[in-house]
VMD Tcl script that draws the C-alpha trace (Angstrom):
set ca {
  {102.27 14.09 -32.50}
  {102.95 11.49 -29.76}
  {101.07 11.45 -26.36}
  {101.79 13.91 -23.88}
  {102.89 12.51 -20.49}
  {102.98 14.52 -17.27}
  {104.75 13.88 -14.11}
  {102.68 14.58 -10.92}
  {104.08 15.47 -7.67}
  {104.53 11.95 -6.46}
  {106.77 11.04 -9.57}
  {104.22 8.89 -11.32}
  {103.10 9.29 -14.88}
  {99.52 9.63 -16.05}
  {98.14 9.33 -19.63}
  {95.30 11.32 -21.27}
  {94.12 8.59 -24.12}
  {90.34 8.71 -23.83}
  {89.53 7.93 -20.44}
  {89.88 10.37 -17.54}
  {90.98 9.82 -14.03}
  {88.81 7.31 -12.15}
  {87.75 5.51 -15.41}
  {84.96 8.15 -16.37}
  {84.05 8.32 -20.16}
  {85.19 11.20 -22.02}
  {83.08 13.63 -23.89}
  {83.80 12.06 -27.27}
  {82.87 8.65 -25.90}
  {79.63 9.83 -24.40}
  {78.67 11.58 -27.61}
  {79.37 8.23 -29.36}
  {77.49 5.94 -27.06}
  {74.53 8.53 -27.03}
  {74.46 8.55 -30.70}
  {74.32 4.79 -30.68}
  {71.58 4.87 -28.14}
  {69.47 7.20 -30.40}
  {69.93 5.08 -33.27}
  {68.91 1.89 -31.60}
  {65.66 3.75 -30.14}
  {65.07 5.02 -33.58}
  {65.23 1.61 -34.97}
  {62.97 0.16 -32.22}
  {60.46 2.85 -32.83}
  {60.49 2.27 -36.47}
  {60.04 -1.56 -35.88}
  {57.26 -0.77 -33.15}
  {55.65 1.61 -35.83}
  {55.72 -0.91 -38.50}
  {54.41 -3.65 -36.23}
  {51.52 -1.34 -35.19}
  {50.77 -0.41 -38.77}
  {50.79 -4.11 -39.51}
  {48.52 -4.95 -36.67}
  {46.18 -2.12 -37.40}
  {46.11 -3.17 -40.99}
  {45.40 -6.73 -39.85}
  {42.72 -5.56 -37.41}
  {41.00 -3.49 -40.10}
  {41.16 -6.42 -42.44}
  {39.62 -8.65 -39.76}
  {36.95 -6.12 -38.83}
  {36.21 -5.77 -42.61}
  {36.03 -9.57 -42.88}
  {33.83 -9.75 -39.69}
  {31.72 -6.86 -41.22}
  {31.33 -8.51 -44.38}
  {30.40 -11.84 -42.72}
  {28.13 -10.04 -40.33}
  {26.51 -8.18 -43.40}
  {26.03 -11.68 -45.28}
  {24.50 -13.05 -42.10}
  {22.14 -10.15 -41.69}
  {21.20 -10.28 -45.31}
  {20.64 -14.00 -44.89}
  {18.39 -13.06 -41.85}
  {16.45 -10.61 -43.77}
  {15.72 -13.20 -46.62}
  {14.17 -15.76 -44.24}
  {12.63 -13.12 -41.80}
  {9.28 -13.31 -43.25}
  {9.15 -17.02 -43.30}
  {10.54 -17.34 -39.60}
  {7.94 -14.65 -38.32}
  {5.12 -16.48 -40.18}
  {5.93 -19.79 -38.85}
  {6.18 -18.68 -35.30}
  {2.90 -16.54 -35.66}
  {1.03 -19.65 -36.98}
  {2.46 -21.64 -34.15}
  {1.52 -19.37 -31.48}
  {-2.03 -18.81 -33.09}
  {-2.59 -22.52 -33.20}
  {-1.77 -22.88 -29.47}
  {-4.00 -19.85 -28.79}
  {-6.95 -21.05 -30.70}
  {-6.89 -24.64 -29.21}
  {-6.55 -22.74 -25.64}
  {-9.42 -20.46 -26.20}
  {-11.55 -23.31 -27.20}
  {-10.61 -25.45 -24.21}
  {-11.28 -22.71 -21.84}
  {-14.56 -21.87 -23.68}
  {-15.61 -25.54 -23.23}
  {-14.54 -25.49 -19.49}
  {-16.68 -22.48 -18.70}
  {-19.64 -23.99 -20.48}
  {-19.17 -27.17 -18.62}
  {-18.63 -25.37 -15.28}
  {-21.98 -23.37 -16.00}
  {-24.00 -26.51 -16.63}
  {-22.65 -28.25 -13.75}
  {-23.42 -25.31 -11.62}
  {-26.95 -25.33 -13.00}
  {-27.29 -29.20 -12.22}
  {-25.75 -28.98 -8.85}
  {-29.01 -29.05 -6.87}
  {-27.73 -28.80 -3.32}
  {-29.82 -25.93 -2.14}
  {-27.42 -23.28 -2.61}
  {-28.28 -20.40 -5.00}
  {-26.26 -19.59 -8.14}
  {-24.89 -16.15 -7.32}
  {-24.76 -15.20 -11.06}
  {-28.53 -15.49 -11.24}
  {-30.25 -12.27 -9.64}
  {-33.48 -13.77 -8.51}
  {-31.81 -16.71 -6.98}
  {-29.36 -14.71 -4.93}
  {-31.99 -12.23 -3.98}
  {-34.08 -15.00 -2.60}
  {-31.35 -16.26 -0.64}
  {-30.29 -12.94 0.86}
  {-33.91 -12.13 1.78}
  {-34.44 -15.43 3.44}
  {-31.25 -15.36 5.50}
  {-31.92 -11.74 6.49}
  {-35.34 -12.59 7.86}
  {-34.16 -15.76 9.66}
  {-34.48 -15.09 13.34}
  {-32.19 -18.09 14.10}
  {-28.97 -16.28 15.16}
  {-27.37 -19.18 16.93}
  {-23.68 -18.77 16.46}
  {-23.34 -22.57 15.21}
  {-25.91 -21.91 12.35}
  {-24.38 -18.54 11.50}
  {-20.85 -20.12 11.21}
  {-22.22 -22.89 9.29}
  {-24.09 -20.55 6.83}
  {-21.06 -18.37 6.58}
  {-19.22 -21.06 4.66}
  {-21.93 -20.89 2.05}
  {-21.53 -17.23 1.83}
  {-17.89 -17.28 1.48}
  {-18.12 -19.91 -1.20}
  {-20.65 -17.53 -3.00}
  {-18.42 -14.80 -2.80}
  {-15.42 -16.62 -4.10}
  {-17.57 -17.98 -6.94}
  {-18.46 -14.29 -7.90}
  {-14.76 -13.14 -7.75}
  {-13.68 -15.85 -9.77}
  {-16.48 -14.99 -12.45}
  {-15.14 -11.37 -12.52}
  {-11.39 -12.35 -12.72}
  {-11.95 -15.24 -15.01}
  {-14.48 -14.42 -17.56}
  {-13.28 -12.72 -20.71}
  {-14.55 -9.25 -21.31}
  {-16.48 -10.43 -24.56}
  {-18.48 -12.95 -22.45}
  {-19.05 -10.53 -19.43}
  {-21.00 -7.37 -20.18}
  {-20.62 -4.40 -17.92}
  {-24.20 -4.85 -16.53}
  {-23.28 -8.40 -15.40}
  {-19.90 -7.22 -13.80}
  {-21.67 -4.62 -11.84}
  {-24.33 -6.97 -10.61}
  {-21.63 -9.43 -9.52}
  {-19.72 -6.60 -7.71}
  {-23.02 -5.48 -5.88}
  {-23.94 -8.83 -4.91}
  {-20.48 -9.60 -3.32}
  {-20.76 -6.46 -1.10}
  {-24.28 -7.47 -0.08}
  {-23.07 -10.88 0.92}
  {-20.17 -9.45 2.83}
  {-22.42 -6.81 4.58}
  {-25.03 -9.58 5.53}
  {-22.32 -11.91 6.90}
  {-21.01 -9.31 9.31}
  {-24.56 -8.33 10.30}
  {-25.23 -12.10 11.20}
  {-22.12 -12.25 13.21}
  {-23.10 -9.31 15.06}
  {-26.53 -10.65 15.87}
  {-24.94 -13.94 16.86}
  {-22.59 -11.99 19.38}
  {-25.43 -10.15 20.77}
  {-27.39 -13.64 21.20}
  {-24.34 -14.83 23.22}
  {-23.97 -11.74 25.40}
  {-27.74 -11.70 26.39}
  {-27.09 -15.12 28.15}
  {-23.65 -14.58 29.38}
  {-24.31 -15.01 32.96}
  {-25.69 -18.63 32.31}
  {-22.18 -19.49 30.73}
  {-20.19 -17.72 33.16}
  {-17.01 -19.45 34.61}
  {-17.21 -20.40 38.23}
  {-13.53 -19.49 39.04}
  {-13.50 -15.94 37.59}
  {-17.16 -15.14 37.67}
  {-16.98 -13.82 34.20}
  {-18.03 -15.38 30.91}
  {-15.23 -16.25 28.44}
  {-15.95 -18.37 25.19}
  {-14.09 -19.39 22.09}
  {-16.13 -20.38 19.10}
  {-14.57 -21.21 15.90}
  {-14.38 -22.82 12.51}
  {-11.94 -22.96 9.72}
  {-12.62 -19.36 8.70}
  {-13.90 -17.45 11.66}
  {-12.64 -17.47 15.37}
  {-14.84 -15.59 17.91}
  {-13.22 -14.89 21.40}
  {-15.60 -13.30 23.75}
  {-15.23 -12.23 27.28}
  {-17.92 -10.68 29.50}
  {-17.37 -8.56 32.54}
  {-19.94 -9.94 34.95}
  {-17.82 -10.14 38.10}
  {-16.62 -6.32 37.97}
  {-13.36 -6.95 39.65}
  {-11.44 -3.57 40.13}
  {-8.21 -5.69 40.14}
  {-8.75 -7.20 36.81}
  {-6.10 -6.63 34.15}
  {-6.75 -8.77 31.38}
  {-7.56 -12.13 30.01}
  {-5.81 -14.65 27.50}
  {-7.61 -17.22 25.35}
  {-4.73 -19.67 25.82}
  {-5.93 -22.16 23.14}
  {-5.88 -19.31 20.47}
  {-2.82 -17.33 21.57}
  {-4.93 -14.10 21.82}
  {-5.12 -11.99 24.84}
  {-5.97 -8.48 25.75}
  {-5.26 -5.93 28.78}
  {-8.43 -4.27 30.02}
  {-7.99 -0.54 30.74}
  {-8.77 0.21 34.42}
  {-11.73 2.48 33.76}
  {-13.60 -0.32 32.28}
  {-13.02 -2.85 35.06}
  {-16.26 -1.62 36.88}
  {-18.45 -1.17 33.63}
  {-20.93 -3.44 32.06}
  {-18.85 -4.31 29.03}
  {-17.84 -7.32 26.86}
  {-14.79 -7.62 24.75}
  {-15.05 -9.48 21.40}
  {-11.97 -10.32 19.31}
  {-13.24 -11.78 16.20}
  {-10.56 -13.12 13.85}
  {-11.42 -13.88 10.11}
  {-9.02 -15.57 7.83}
  {-10.50 -13.39 4.98}
  {-10.11 -9.63 4.41}
  {-13.43 -7.85 3.58}
  {-12.08 -4.31 4.33}
  {-8.91 -3.80 2.08}
  {-11.08 -3.53 -1.00}
  {-12.86 -0.58 0.36}
  {-9.64 1.39 0.59}
  {-8.64 3.94 -1.89}
  {-6.01 2.92 -4.31}
  {-3.13 5.45 -5.10}
  {-1.62 4.38 -8.34}
  {2.24 5.24 -8.60}
  {3.65 7.26 -11.53}
  {6.49 5.19 -12.99}
  {9.24 7.08 -14.63}
  {10.08 5.79 -18.05}
  {13.75 4.98 -19.04}
  {15.56 7.24 -21.64}
  {15.64 4.27 -23.91}
  {11.80 3.72 -23.68}
  {11.10 7.33 -24.22}
  {13.31 7.29 -27.26}
  {11.49 4.21 -28.59}
  {8.15 5.99 -28.16}
  {9.31 9.18 -29.74}
  {10.70 7.29 -32.70}
  {7.55 5.13 -33.11}
  {5.43 8.33 -33.09}
  {7.69 10.15 -35.58}
  {7.41 7.11 -37.70}
  {3.59 7.09 -37.54}
  {3.39 10.75 -38.28}
  {5.40 10.29 -41.37}
  {3.26 7.56 -42.57}
  {0.05 9.64 -41.94}
  {1.46 12.47 -43.90}
  {2.19 10.26 -46.81}
  {-1.38 8.88 -47.01}
  {-4.12 10.33 -49.23}
  {-7.12 12.17 -47.82}
  {-9.29 9.24 -48.60}
  {-6.80 6.73 -46.88}
  {-6.55 8.89 -43.90}
  {-10.36 8.80 -43.32}
  {-10.33 5.04 -43.66}
  {-7.42 4.61 -41.37}
  {-9.02 6.81 -38.88}
  {-12.20 4.56 -38.85}
  {-9.96 1.54 -38.32}
  {-8.18 3.22 -35.58}
  {-11.39 4.11 -33.79}
  {-12.28 0.51 -34.26}
  {-9.21 -0.80 -32.92}
  {-9.51 1.55 -29.81}
  {-12.98 0.11 -29.22}
  {-11.63 -3.40 -29.35}
  {-8.60 -2.65 -27.21}
  {-11.06 -1.02 -24.55}
  {-13.27 -4.21 -24.81}
  {-10.08 -6.39 -24.05}
  {-9.55 -4.41 -20.77}
  {-11.15 -5.77 -17.65}
  {-14.68 -4.70 -17.28}
  {-14.06 -4.02 -13.60}
  {-11.96 -0.77 -14.60}
  {-14.93 0.76 -16.50}
  {-17.40 -0.23 -13.43}
  {-15.14 1.49 -10.95}
  {-14.68 4.52 -13.17}
  {-18.37 4.96 -13.56}
  {-18.96 4.60 -9.85}
  {-16.13 6.98 -8.74}
  {-18.27 10.11 -8.74}
  {-21.14 8.26 -6.90}
  {-18.71 6.84 -4.37}
  {-17.31 10.12 -3.66}
  {-20.70 11.70 -2.84}
  {-21.76 8.79 -0.84}
  {-18.50 8.91 1.06}
  {-19.15 12.48 2.07}
  {-22.66 11.80 3.30}
  {-21.59 8.66 5.18}
  {-18.71 10.64 6.92}
  {-21.20 13.19 8.04}
  {-23.55 10.63 9.50}
  {-20.77 8.39 11.22}
  {-20.64 10.50 14.44}
  {-24.54 10.32 14.69}
  {-24.36 6.71 14.82}
  {-22.77 5.50 18.14}
  {-24.75 2.30 18.27}
  {-23.05 1.11 15.21}
  {-20.13 -1.30 15.20}
  {-17.50 0.51 13.26}
  {-15.21 -2.42 13.04}
  {-17.65 -4.46 11.27}
  {-18.83 -1.85 8.69}
  {-18.82 -3.23 5.28}
  {-20.44 -1.29 2.35}
  {-22.80 -3.11 0.23}
  {-21.30 -1.80 -3.01}
  {-17.37 -2.33 -2.85}
  {-15.57 0.11 -5.11}
  {-11.92 0.38 -5.97}
  {-11.47 4.10 -6.15}
  {-8.55 5.34 -8.27}
  {-6.90 8.71 -7.47}
  {-4.57 10.59 -9.57}
  {-1.32 10.66 -7.67}
  {-0.87 14.56 -8.36}
  {-4.05 15.43 -6.55}
  {-3.92 12.73 -3.71}
  {-1.02 12.38 -1.36}
  {-0.93 9.74 1.25}
  {-0.83 10.81 4.83}
  {2.22 9.49 6.71}
  {0.15 7.44 8.83}
  {-1.95 5.95 5.99}
  {-0.89 2.36 4.47}
  {-0.07 2.26 0.89}
  {-1.73 -0.96 -0.20}
  {0.43 -0.85 -3.39}
  {3.45 -1.68 -1.14}
  {1.91 -3.30 1.94}
  {-0.52 -6.33 1.99}
  {-2.60 -7.41 4.92}
  {-1.60 -11.04 5.76}
  {-3.15 -13.73 8.09}
  {-6.75 -12.10 8.15}
  {-8.33 -9.21 10.13}
  {-8.79 -8.96 13.94}
  {-12.01 -7.13 14.81}
  {-11.16 -5.85 18.53}
  {-14.38 -4.27 20.15}
  {-15.33 -3.33 23.55}
  {-19.44 -3.79 23.66}
  {-22.15 -2.73 25.84}
  {-23.31 -5.76 27.92}
  {-26.97 -6.25 27.58}
  {-29.08 -6.93 30.75}
  {-28.57 -10.38 31.98}
  {-31.57 -12.64 32.94}
  {-32.48 -12.90 36.67}
  {-33.76 -15.82 38.34}
  {-36.71 -14.91 40.87}
  {-38.23 -18.21 42.31}
  {-39.19 -20.26 39.58}
  {-39.18 -17.35 36.85}
  {-36.33 -16.11 34.76}
  {-36.88 -12.47 34.01}
  {-35.13 -10.84 31.06}
  {-35.19 -7.28 29.75}
  {-35.86 -7.31 26.15}
  {-33.78 -4.89 24.04}
  {-34.00 -4.61 20.22}
  {-31.01 -2.21 19.91}
  {-28.73 -4.84 19.02}
  {-25.06 -4.94 19.38}
  {-23.76 -1.61 20.71}
  {-20.16 -0.14 20.97}
  {-18.97 1.00 24.27}
  {-17.10 4.37 23.62}
  {-13.62 4.22 24.87}
  {-12.19 6.84 25.33}
  {-15.51 8.77 25.31}
  {-15.93 10.71 21.74}
  {-15.46 14.04 23.36}
  {-12.09 13.30 24.52}
  {-10.98 10.78 22.19}
  {-7.45 11.25 20.99}
  {-7.08 12.78 17.41}
  {-3.51 11.79 16.45}
  {-3.23 14.33 13.91}
  {-4.36 17.56 15.67}
  {-4.20 17.01 19.49}
  {-1.30 18.47 21.33}
  {1.37 16.64 23.18}
  {0.15 17.81 26.60}
  {-3.50 16.88 25.81}
  {-2.33 13.36 24.66}
  {-0.26 12.89 27.96}
  {-3.32 13.94 30.17}
  {-5.56 11.78 28.13}
  {-3.34 8.64 28.24}
  {-3.37 9.14 32.27}
  {-7.15 9.24 32.35}
  {-7.84 6.63 29.69}
  {-4.78 4.42 29.56}
  {-4.18 2.44 26.18}
  {-5.64 -0.91 25.42}
  {-3.03 -3.97 25.35}
  {-3.51 -6.73 22.92}
  {-1.34 -9.83 22.15}
  {-1.81 -12.29 19.21}
  {-0.05 -15.42 17.88}
  {0.97 -15.03 14.38}
  {-0.61 -17.65 12.25}
  {1.47 -20.69 11.19}
  {0.28 -20.18 7.63}
  {2.02 -16.99 7.01}
  {5.67 -16.26 6.40}
  {6.86 -13.08 7.96}
  {10.37 -12.29 6.94}
  {10.64 -9.29 9.22}
  {8.65 -7.70 12.10}
  {5.02 -7.27 10.99}
  {3.62 -3.82 10.44}
  {0.50 -3.25 12.43}
  {-2.24 -1.19 11.11}
  {-5.83 -0.34 12.25}
  {-8.72 0.22 10.17}
  {-9.98 3.75 9.88}
  {-13.82 3.52 9.05}
  {-14.25 7.08 8.38}
  {-11.29 7.50 6.04}
  {-11.75 3.88 4.65}
  {-7.99 3.09 4.92}
  {-5.47 1.29 7.08}
  {-3.26 3.47 9.26}
  {-0.37 3.09 11.70}
  {-1.34 5.84 14.13}
  {-2.71 5.12 17.80}
  {-0.43 2.04 18.05}
  {2.65 1.79 20.45}
  {4.82 -0.35 22.55}
  {5.13 -2.90 19.84}
  {6.86 -6.25 20.99}
  {7.62 -8.92 18.55}
  {8.94 -12.32 19.43}
  {10.18 -14.24 16.28}
  {10.87 -17.54 18.40}
  {7.39 -17.47 19.78}
  {5.62 -16.20 16.72}
  {3.96 -13.68 18.83}
  {3.32 -9.88 18.79}
  {2.09 -7.66 21.47}
  {1.17 -3.77 21.31}
  {-0.90 -1.01 22.65}
  {-3.74 0.97 21.09}
  {-5.38 4.16 22.17}
  {-8.81 2.54 21.78}
  {-10.48 -0.61 20.37}
  {-9.83 -0.88 16.74}
  {-10.00 -3.38 13.95}
  {-6.32 -4.26 13.00}
  {-4.21 -6.51 10.77}
  {-0.65 -7.54 10.20}
  {1.09 -6.48 7.26}
  {4.36 -6.91 5.20}
  {5.97 -5.25 2.37}
  {4.77 -7.04 -0.82}
  {8.24 -6.60 -2.50}
  {10.19 -7.99 0.08}
  {11.56 -10.83 -2.02}
  {12.42 -8.68 -4.91}
  {14.51 -8.37 -6.99}
  {15.25 -12.14 -7.28}
  {18.77 -13.44 -6.84}
  {18.70 -16.18 -9.58}
  {16.18 -18.13 -11.59}
  {16.17 -21.38 -13.70}
  {13.52 -23.09 -15.71}
  {14.39 -26.75 -16.29}
  {12.36 -29.20 -18.24}
  {11.37 -32.57 -16.54}
  {10.29 -34.83 -19.28}
  {7.56 -34.05 -21.95}
  {4.92 -31.61 -20.47}
  {6.89 -31.25 -17.36}
  {9.11 -28.38 -15.82}
  {10.39 -26.98 -12.83}
  {10.84 -23.15 -12.22}
  {13.28 -22.21 -9.38}
  {13.41 -18.57 -8.16}
  {15.96 -17.78 -5.42}
  {15.22 -14.72 -3.26}
  {17.09 -13.21 -0.32}
  {15.22 -15.08 2.11}
  {13.65 -18.13 0.39}
  {14.11 -20.46 -2.50}
  {10.80 -21.21 -4.35}
  {10.49 -24.41 -6.45}
  {7.34 -24.60 -8.56}
  {6.65 -28.00 -10.39}
  {4.82 -27.71 -13.73}
  {2.82 -30.84 -15.17}
  {0.45 -30.32 -18.04}
  {-1.96 -27.43 -17.05}
  {-1.31 -27.18 -13.30}
  {1.52 -26.47 -11.12}
  {2.52 -26.80 -7.40}
  {4.91 -25.68 -4.82}
  {7.34 -28.36 -4.30}
  {7.17 -30.43 -1.00}
  {10.08 -30.01 1.33}
  {12.35 -33.06 1.74}
  {12.30 -35.41 4.74}
  {8.84 -34.31 5.76}
  {10.01 -30.90 6.82}
  {7.55 -28.31 7.50}
  {7.32 -24.42 7.09}
  {4.74 -21.50 6.99}
  {3.94 -22.79 3.37}
  {3.05 -26.34 4.19}
  {-0.53 -25.68 3.75}
  {0.15 -24.90 0.08}
  {3.03 -27.35 -0.82}
  {1.96 -30.35 -2.80}
  {-1.30 -29.12 -3.92}
  {-1.81 -28.90 -7.79}
  {-3.41 -25.53 -8.84}
  {-3.62 -23.11 -11.69}
  {-0.81 -20.55 -11.89}
  {-3.09 -17.75 -11.04}
  {-4.23 -19.74 -7.71}
  {-0.67 -20.65 -6.89}
  {0.72 -17.20 -7.04}
  {-2.38 -15.82 -5.23}
  {-2.01 -18.41 -2.40}
  {1.62 -17.79 -2.07}
  {1.07 -14.02 -2.00}
  {-1.51 -14.45 0.75}
  {0.96 -16.59 2.68}
  {3.75 -13.71 2.69}
  {5.74 -15.04 -0.30}
  {5.23 -12.56 -3.29}
  {6.74 -13.58 -6.67}
  {4.12 -11.86 -8.84}
  {4.96 -8.09 -9.21}
  {2.26 -5.64 -10.36}
  {2.75 -2.88 -12.87}
  {3.43 -0.51 -9.95}
  {5.94 -2.60 -8.27}
  {8.65 -0.83 -10.27}
  {8.08 1.96 -7.81}
  {9.42 -0.09 -5.05}
  {11.76 -2.40 -6.75}
  {15.00 -1.93 -8.65}
  {14.05 -3.17 -11.85}
  {16.29 -4.27 -14.86}
  {14.10 -2.52 -17.54}
  {13.71 -4.20 -20.92}
  {12.02 -3.52 -24.07}
  {8.29 -4.75 -23.45}
  {7.88 -6.30 -26.84}
  {11.05 -8.27 -26.48}
  {10.35 -9.41 -23.07}
  {6.98 -10.58 -24.05}
  {8.25 -12.31 -27.11}
  {10.90 -13.98 -25.12}
  {8.31 -15.46 -22.58}
  {6.32 -16.75 -25.53}
  {9.19 -18.69 -26.99}
  {10.59 -19.89 -23.64}
  {7.21 -21.50 -23.16}
  {7.20 -23.13 -26.56}
  {10.74 -24.70 -25.72}
  {10.31 -25.63 -22.18}
  {9.86 -29.26 -22.60}
  {13.34 -29.72 -23.97}
  {15.44 -26.73 -23.09}
  {16.52 -25.26 -19.92}
  {16.83 -21.45 -19.35}
  {18.57 -19.65 -16.53}
  {19.54 -15.99 -15.49}
  {22.73 -14.37 -16.65}
  {24.76 -11.58 -14.92}
  {25.23 -10.03 -18.48}
  {21.48 -9.19 -18.76}
  {22.27 -6.13 -16.58}
  {24.97 -5.12 -19.00}
  {23.04 -5.55 -22.17}
  {21.01 -2.32 -22.04}
  {17.21 -1.68 -22.33}
  {16.59 -3.17 -25.86}
  {18.49 -6.41 -25.42}
  {18.06 -9.56 -23.22}
  {20.70 -11.92 -22.14}
  {19.92 -15.28 -20.70}
  {21.57 -18.78 -20.57}
  {20.05 -21.73 -22.67}
  {20.93 -25.29 -22.61}
  {19.26 -28.51 -24.47}
  {18.15 -30.61 -21.67}
  {16.53 -33.94 -22.24}
  {17.45 -35.73 -19.05}
  {16.48 -35.45 -15.43}
  {18.57 -33.42 -12.91}
  {20.45 -30.17 -12.95}
  {22.21 -28.72 -15.90}
  {25.96 -29.13 -16.11}
  {27.70 -25.75 -16.17}
  {29.61 -26.36 -19.39}
  {26.45 -26.92 -21.26}
  {25.19 -23.58 -20.85}
  {25.19 -21.06 -23.70}
  {24.56 -17.28 -23.72}
  {21.93 -15.90 -26.03}
  {21.19 -12.22 -26.94}
  {17.73 -11.23 -27.72}
  {16.01 -8.20 -28.96}
  {12.76 -7.33 -30.63}
  {14.19 -7.74 -34.16}
  {16.61 -10.88 -33.61}
  {18.29 -13.43 -31.76}
  {21.86 -14.57 -31.58}
  {24.12 -16.99 -29.80}
  {27.15 -15.07 -28.05}
  {30.75 -15.97 -28.11}
  {31.40 -14.94 -24.52}
  {30.36 -17.10 -21.55}
  {28.95 -16.36 -18.05}
  {32.68 -16.52 -16.71}
  {33.96 -14.06 -19.23}
  {35.77 -10.88 -17.93}
  {33.73 -8.33 -19.89}
  {30.55 -8.17 -21.93}
  {30.74 -8.60 -25.67}
  {28.01 -8.98 -28.27}
  {30.21 -10.86 -30.68}
  {28.64 -13.66 -32.49}
  {29.53 -17.21 -31.59}
  {31.59 -19.08 -34.05}
  {29.54 -21.15 -36.70}
  {26.53 -19.27 -35.78}
  {23.95 -17.27 -37.48}
  {21.32 -14.52 -36.87}
  {17.64 -15.34 -36.62}
  {14.52 -13.15 -36.53}
  {13.07 -15.29 -33.71}
  {14.54 -16.84 -30.43}
  {12.55 -20.00 -31.42}
  {14.47 -20.46 -34.75}
  {17.76 -19.43 -33.12}
  {17.38 -22.35 -30.76}
  {16.07 -24.81 -33.24}
  {19.21 -23.94 -35.51}
  {21.46 -25.60 -32.80}
  {19.15 -28.18 -31.53}
  {18.99 -31.92 -31.94}
  {16.18 -33.79 -33.84}
  {15.09 -35.28 -30.40}
  {14.80 -32.06 -28.90}
  {12.69 -30.45 -31.54}
  {10.55 -33.66 -31.75}
  {9.90 -33.18 -28.00}
  {9.09 -29.53 -28.49}
  {6.45 -30.48 -31.47}
  {4.58 -32.76 -29.18}
  {4.26 -30.34 -26.19}
  {0.75 -29.84 -25.22}
  {-0.64 -26.31 -25.45}
  {-1.96 -26.45 -22.07}
  {1.61 -27.13 -20.76}
  {2.88 -24.09 -22.80}
  {0.18 -21.91 -21.48}
  {0.97 -22.91 -17.90}
  {4.49 -22.20 -18.26}
  {3.90 -18.94 -20.09}
  {1.42 -17.71 -17.35}
  {4.21 -18.43 -14.65}
  {6.89 -16.51 -16.65}
  {4.72 -13.52 -17.28}
  {3.47 -13.37 -13.71}
  {6.92 -13.64 -12.12}
  {8.59 -11.49 -14.76}
  {11.92 -13.06 -14.30}
  {13.77 -11.34 -16.98}
  {13.33 -7.87 -15.40}
  {13.07 -8.75 -11.67}
  {16.21 -10.59 -11.37}
}
mol new
graphics top color blue
foreach p $ca { graphics top sphere $p radius 0.5 }
foreach p [lrange $ca 0 end-1] q [lrange $ca 1 end] { graphics top cylinder $p $q radius 0.2 }
display resetview
């Protein structure tokens, strides 16, 4: 049949061959094209499937090869594991043996030199000598302030010597009896020093009129040495318009409440660079929550121990129980003797504290601000039973800085009178006496007094104003926290303090208190934690520099042989740490000096309660510090951002062989993954997009970090490591374990 032709109304012909009017596809054409498209998609899907199967097969084959290669490396590591662990253990033991011998000889020499000193000062470790010294000074009637200040230097040196013996002497050389004796002697010396300072103050006040100022009619004196500053003002003129006085040369001033302007009073502001009060405060330990990984590790180890015990015979169990008891005894002996002393005295301290608190109200003539117990005890309380008041300062978090200010209003003793050629003086044997302000019956109790009572009390007995200049040797990174000493509760408190005004530019702080209290300036101990970055870089044989960057300051510690120092600032610049910089010290002395200056880079065990810590396996962390110290003469170590991503059981850090002076080039760093069982070099870099524990090419596993580094090191680097002195290794190790850079960064 031919094609049909139709004539439309206009006379034109139209054809129906496969396309419709307007160029649209016909149904058959659409079906054909759809079929072709389906066939093409099927072909592409088939090709994609075959490609995916091929890629999956290649991936599985690659994984299998990697698995086999990893198993070969692990098997190789297991074969040499015992040898590597033994080599590292012997190396560490040799260093420790030499170190113990050196310290033992140093202590013996120090003891002999102390015996041969013969400078008239007693040996505080010898009880008869120190008792004789205490009794002689106690009976000495010469309470001239100059002689008291001179003798105070000897007392402070004796206290420092005893505290050093308590902290430095190992437990096996310091028995419990001697430790308790040193502790009691320290308390007696502190108490005697404050007693003599009170007597010297009383001697000055008895002759206040003789030393009165012509312009003001009152007496004002500043007496000081390098440890103690005594600012005394006596109200001789009794001017009702008198408002206050400033000791300009020391930057210390006070505002006298109006009710005291007409009274026979004296104001004493005694500033001491040392703190003899905080050790009396209760210490409230903080319960640290364990991470899930830590708990699982502990549970796993406990289950293994139980399995081992079940598999032993009864005879073996008895033998093991005896050895365990022996180990417990040894481990207790390795702990500080001070902890056992404090534990034994805890019950006695509680009983004494109750008795003393009952007697406190009966002794108005006692200077509470100078109260120091003869036997200082660190009293540990269980956190479940003891809860800090809102106003009580937690000394685990805050630390007094710059010393203590004893701010007292005293009764002015009768002054000498000149009658003709005679000088008449009324003799009193009461000693120094506190002038009660506000009077005890009306004294404000911040925890129980109602608001209306407080307001009326403030109107009758206005607060006391005080202004102090912040010592230039203290670095405050924020407004200081002011705390007053509570002699009854034996703690620092923040109540009764108001109207605080802090000038950072002038380094001055002023505030008001409801009475005359002993106070101090405090700062959060963990203000510079966690660290932002750190780096340990060698500087020749037995030399290195540890750099720790915090949010507010960069700390550079130079290490040479057995000592270290805070690096001096360039171009003769100065800061709050200028008195520490450039002085070679032991690691413990340096970190303590920095902490006392306001820069704390030595976290305690309880610091995890106040700082976000990157918790790591303790065994892996300690092993890393040991081996980093061994290698620190030839290898640089630095922080890595991947340490946060590696988990609880693994540590990631950057390492580079570095035999030249100067900084390490970025391309020379390599990443290493450490655990308690093995060490490996990673394929990723610090600039990689994501973390991976894939092993670096042409690298192997090793059972120790030391052998992992040794595997890639040059002969020159390992020769330098071999020649590193054990005192330098110990110095680096102490700094690393003190700063805890692997977990506090």
